[in-house]
C-alpha positions in Angstrom: 14.0 -88.4 -46.5 16.1 -87.7 -43.3 13.5 -87.2 -40.5 16.2 -86.3 -38.0 15.9 -82.7 -39.2 12.7 -80.6 -39.1 10.9 -80.6 -42.4 10.0 -77.0 -43.2 7.3 -76.5 -45.8 7.4 -73.1 -47.4 4.5 -71.7 -49.5 5.9 -69.3 -52.1 3.3 -66.5 -51.6 2.6 -63.9 -54.4 4.8 -64.6 -57.3 4.9 -60.9 -58.3 6.2 -59.8 -54.9 9.4 -60.4 -52.9 8.5 -63.9 -51.8 11.0 -65.8 -53.9 13.7 -63.2 -53.2 13.4 -63.6 -49.4 13.1 -67.3 -49.7 16.2 -67.7 -51.8 18.3 -65.3 -49.8 17.3 -66.9 -46.5 18.0 -70.4 -47.8 21.3 -69.5 -49.4 22.9 -69.6 -45.9 24.3 -73.2 -45.8 23.8 -73.2 -42.0 20.0 -73.3 -42.7 20.5 -76.9 -44.1 22.0 -77.9 -40.8 18.8 -76.8 -39.0 16.1 -78.1 -41.3 15.1 -79.7 -44.6 13.4 -76.9 -46.7 10.6 -77.9 -49.1 9.2 -75.0 -51.1 5.7 -75.3 -52.6 5.7 -73.3 -55.7 7.1 -73.4 -59.2 10.7 -74.2 -60.5 9.9 -72.0 -63.5 8.9 -69.0 -61.3 11.9 -69.7 -59.0 14.3 -69.6 -62.0 12.7 -66.3 -63.2 13.3 -64.6 -59.9 16.8 -66.0 -59.6 17.6 -64.6 -63.0 16.0 -61.2 -62.3 18.0 -60.9 -59.1 21.2 -62.1 -60.8 21.7 -64.9 -58.2 24.0 -67.5 -59.7 25.2 -69.5 -56.7 21.8 -71.0 -55.8 19.6 -73.7 -57.2 16.5 -75.6 -56.3 16.3 -79.4 -56.2 13.1 -80.3 -58.1 11.0 -83.0 -56.5 7.5 -84.4 -57.0 6.6 -85.2 -53.4 7.8 -84.2 -50.0 9.0 -87.8 -49.4 11.7 -87.3 -52.0 13.2 -84.2 -50.3 17.0 -84.2 -50.1 18.1 -83.0 -46.6 21.2 -81.4 -48.1 19.4 -79.3 -50.7 16.7 -76.7 -51.0 13.8 -78.6 -52.5 10.9 -77.4 -54.5 7.6 -79.0 -55.5 5.9 -77.8 -58.6 2.3 -76.9 -57.7 1.5 -74.8 -60.8 1.2 -75.4 -64.5 3.6 -74.2 -67.2 1.3 -71.3 -68.2 2.1 -69.3 -65.1 3.4 -65.8 -65.8 5.4 -63.5 -63.5 4.7 -59.8 -63.8 6.9 -58.2 -61.2 5.3 -55.6 -58.9 1.8 -56.2 -60.4 -1.4 -57.2 -58.8 -2.9 -60.1 -60.9 -5.5 -62.7 -60.5 -3.1 -65.3 -61.8 -0.7 -64.5 -59.0 -3.5 -64.8 -56.5 -4.5 -68.2 -57.8 -0.8 -69.3 -57.7 -0.6 -68.2 -54.0 -3.6 -70.2 -53.1 -2.6 -73.3 -55.1 0.8 -73.5 -53.4 -0.7 -72.9 -50.0 -3.2 -75.7 -50.5 -0.5 -78.1 -51.5 1.6 -77.3 -48.5 -1.4 -77.5 -46.1 -2.3 -80.9 -47.5 1.2 -82.2 -46.8 1.2 -80.6 -43.4 -2.1 -82.4 -42.5 -0.6 -85.7 -43.7 2.6 -85.2 -41.6 4.9 -85.0 -44.7 6.2 -81.7 -43.4 6.6 -80.7 -39.8 6.0 -76.9 -39.9 4.7 -74.4 -42.4 6.3 -71.0 -43.2 4.3 -68.8 -45.5 5.6 -66.1 -47.8 3.4 -63.0 -48.1 0.2 -63.0 -50.2 -2.0 -60.2 -51.4 -5.2 -60.4 -49.5 -7.2 -59.1 -52.4 -6.1 -61.2 -55.3 -6.4 -64.5 -53.4 -10.2 -64.0 -53.0 -12.4 -66.3 -55.2 -15.4 -68.5 -55.0 -13.2 -71.3 -53.7 -11.1 -69.2 -51.3 -13.1 -66.8 -49.1 -10.6 -66.1 -46.3 -9.0 -62.7 -45.3 -5.6 -64.3 -45.0 -3.4 -67.2 -44.0 -4.5 -67.1 -40.4 -8.2 -67.5 -41.1 -7.7 -70.2 -43.7 -5.4 -72.3 -41.5 -7.8 -72.0 -38.6 -10.6 -73.3 -40.8 -8.5 -76.1 -42.3 -7.3 -77.4 -38.9 -10.6 -76.9 -37.1 -9.2 -74.4 -34.6 -12.2 -73.1 -32.6 -10.2 -70.0 -31.7 -6.8 -68.6 -32.4 -4.6 -65.6 -31.9 -2.4 -63.7 -34.4 0.9 -63.3 -32.5 3.7 -61.1 -33.7 7.0 -62.3 -32.3 10.5 -60.8 -32.1 13.4 -60.8 -29.6 12.0 -57.5 -28.3 8.4 -58.3 -27.7 5.4 -60.6 -28.4 2.2 -58.9 -29.4 -1.1 -60.6 -30.0 -4.4 -59.0 -31.2 -7.8 -59.7 -29.9 -9.4 -58.8 -33.2 -7.4 -59.3 -36.4 -8.2 -58.5 -40.0 -11.5 -56.6 -39.4 -12.6 -53.0 -40.0 -11.9 -50.7 -37.1 -15.5 -49.8 -36.8 -16.3 -53.5 -36.1 -13.9 -53.8 -33.2 -16.0 -52.6 -30.2 -18.9 -54.8 -31.2 -16.6 -57.9 -31.4 -15.1 -57.5 -27.9 -16.7 -59.3 -25.1 -15.6 -60.7 -21.7 -15.6 -64.3 -23.0 -13.9 -63.4 -26.2 -11.0 -61.6 -24.5 -10.8 -64.4 -21.8 -10.5 -66.9 -24.7 -7.6 -65.0 -26.3 -5.8 -64.8 -22.9 -6.2 -68.6 -22.4 -4.7 -69.3 -25.9 -1.9 -66.8 -25.4 -1.1 -68.2 -21.9 -1.0 -71.7 -23.2 1.1 -70.8 -26.2 3.7 -69.0 -23.9 4.0 -72.2 -21.9 3.9 -74.9 -24.6 5.4 -73.0 -27.6 7.9 -70.7 -25.9 8.8 -72.7 -22.8 7.9 -69.9 -20.4 7.0 -71.4 -17.0 4.8 -68.6 -15.6 4.1 -66.1 -18.3 2.9 -62.5 -17.6 0.6 -60.9 -20.1 -0.2 -57.2 -20.5 -3.6 -56.3 -21.7 -4.1 -53.0 -23.5 -7.2 -50.8 -23.3 -9.4 -50.0 -26.3 -9.9 -46.3 -25.8 -7.4 -43.4 -25.3 -6.0 -43.5 -21.8 -7.7 -46.8 -21.3 -11.1 -45.1 -21.0 -10.2 -42.8 -18.1 -12.5 -44.8 -15.8 -15.4 -44.5 -18.2 -15.0 -40.9 -19.2 -13.7 -41.7 -22.7 -15.3 -45.1 -23.1 -16.7 -48.0 -21.0 -15.2 -51.0 -22.7 -12.3 -51.1 -20.2 -14.6 -51.2 -17.1 -17.4 -53.4 -18.6 -15.5 -55.8 -20.8 -11.7 -55.8 -20.5 -11.2 -55.5 -16.8 -13.8 -58.3 -16.0 -12.0 -60.5 -18.5 -8.7 -59.9 -16.8 -10.2 -60.7 -13.4 -11.6 -64.0 -14.6 -8.2 -64.8 -16.2 -6.5 -64.2 -12.8 -9.0 -66.6 -11.2 -7.7 -69.2 -13.6 -4.1 -68.5 -12.6 -3.3 -66.6 -15.8 -1.0 -63.7 -14.9 -2.9 -61.0 -16.9 -2.4 -57.3 -16.0 -4.1 -54.1 -17.2 -5.8 -52.6 -19.0 -2.9 -50.3 -19.9 -3.2 -47.2 -22.1 -1.4 -48.2 -25.3 0.5 -45.0 -26.0 2.2 -44.8 -22.6 2.7 -48.5 -22.4 4.9 -48.6 -25.5 6.6 -45.2 -25.1 7.7 -46.0 -21.5 9.2 -49.4 -22.4 6.7 -51.0 -20.0 6.4 -53.8 -22.7 9.8 -55.1 -21.7 8.5 -56.4 -18.4 6.0 -58.8 -20.0 6.2 -62.1 -21.8 3.3 -61.2 -24.1 0.9 -58.3 -24.9 -2.7 -58.5 -25.9 -3.8 -55.5 -28.0 -7.5 -55.0 -28.8 -7.1 -54.4 -32.5 -4.7 -54.9 -35.4 -3.0 -51.5 -35.7 -2.9 -50.9 -32.0 -0.5 -53.9 -31.7 1.2 -54.1 -35.0 2.1 -50.4 -35.4 4.5 -50.3 -32.4 5.6 -53.8 -33.1 6.7 -53.0 -36.7 8.2 -49.7 -35.6 10.4 -51.3 -33.0 11.0 -54.8 -34.3 10.3 -55.0 -38.0 13.6 -56.4 -39.1 13.2 -59.6 -37.0 9.4 -59.7 -36.8 7.5 -62.9 -37.3 3.8 -63.6 -37.5 2.8 -66.7 -35.6 -0.7 -68.2 -35.4 -1.1 -69.4 -31.8 -3.9 -71.8 -31.0 -3.5 -74.1 -34.1 -2.6 -77.8 -33.7 0.1 -77.2 -36.2 3.0 -74.7 -36.4 2.8 -71.9 -38.9 4.9 -68.7 -39.1 5.4 -65.9 -41.7 7.6 -62.8 -42.0 6.0 -59.7 -40.6 5.9 -57.9 -43.9 3.7 -58.0 -47.0 4.3 -58.6 -50.7 6.3 -55.4 -51.1 5.4 -55.1 -54.8 7.5 -51.9 -55.0 10.7 -53.9 -54.3 10.0 -56.9 -56.5 12.9 -57.8 -58.7 15.2 -55.0 -57.4 17.3 -57.2 -55.0 16.5 -54.8 -52.1 14.3 -57.0 -49.9 15.9 -58.1 -46.6 15.7 -61.9 -45.9 16.0 -61.4 -42.1 12.3 -61.6 -41.3 11.9 -64.7 -43.4 15.0 -66.3 -41.9 13.6 -65.6 -38.4 10.3 -67.1 -39.4 12.1 -70.3 -40.2 14.0 -70.2 -37.0 10.9 -69.6 -34.9 8.9 -72.3 -36.6 11.7 -74.8 -35.8 12.1 -73.5 -32.2 8.3 -73.8 -31.5 8.2 -77.3 -33.0 11.0 -78.4 -30.7 9.4 -76.7 -27.7 6.1 -78.4 -28.4 7.8 -81.8 -28.7 9.5 -81.3 -25.3 6.4 -80.1 -23.6 4.2 -82.8 -25.0 6.7 -85.5 -24.0 6.8 -84.0 -20.5 3.0 -84.0 -20.2 2.8 -87.6 -21.5 5.3 -88.6 -18.8 3.9 -86.9 -15.6 6.6 -88.7 -13.5 9.1 -86.2 -15.0 7.5 -83.4 -13.1 4.9 -82.9 -10.4 3.5 -79.9 -12.3 4.0 -80.3 -16.0 1.9 -77.4 -17.0 4.4 -75.0 -15.5 7.6 -76.7 -16.9 9.7 -75.5 -19.8 
């Protein structure tokens, strides 16, 4: 296997959704093979089914048994499933959920062993992946567990903005109780470090959103801003983290204030992801900051309603591959710089 190119592991996601469609379309671009060696964890049988359903004739997978056998000039696939697998386009099935988990586990095992360099995950259905053996709300939580990440941040990335969320896949009613000064400070630390190490930004600036309408109006509409969020920002500033806020979310996005910051920390899922997807959906990528490994995913779901119709755009998935490779390179550069302090008097602030 050619190790001069980045080895990109790809888990196939839900076999009844658009996963294979966006994977195939993204990898049909021959330029992708100049950038990386793709290794899909899934099923040649399922891949052939989708290729036929989409009437794609100018593409084929290279079947391999292990990542070591990957051909750097082909799109490789490792069979993680048995022959009894059945595709039911657009349907929510337990079999599809099990297939999602099996492929993900195979890819993570190889990532842990260093057989692949980065992981790009196709979308899964968060309901059908649940079982006695898999009790995680999504990729993010599973990967954090597998790689012993004490804390992490779900970060949505595009050319327009980078939006992180303090609380991820939790019920909205749980959000206020989960917020604390130390929790928000921890997210700011991870976000700041990721901007430096993963994105090569020397002195990142981070906007912090309030929880309540109008950022609480100085306690009139809520006290989380004055009692939790502002103290966390103050402590972050003492640690030389350039955090500003809290900003009212509605005015922050509508006034284009977001363009002045390297990253944004929202307090809950929809507060950050709704404007992100409205403004940057086509190139949006989900990145898990804080992990010792690099994992990205397109910023969309299984799209069951589009499955088999040849209507899904591969752009988010293509950008997920690009971002994974970019972050991997940036980490290599940063780690080399830190390991060789003579290269800089202040390596933490270098690109």
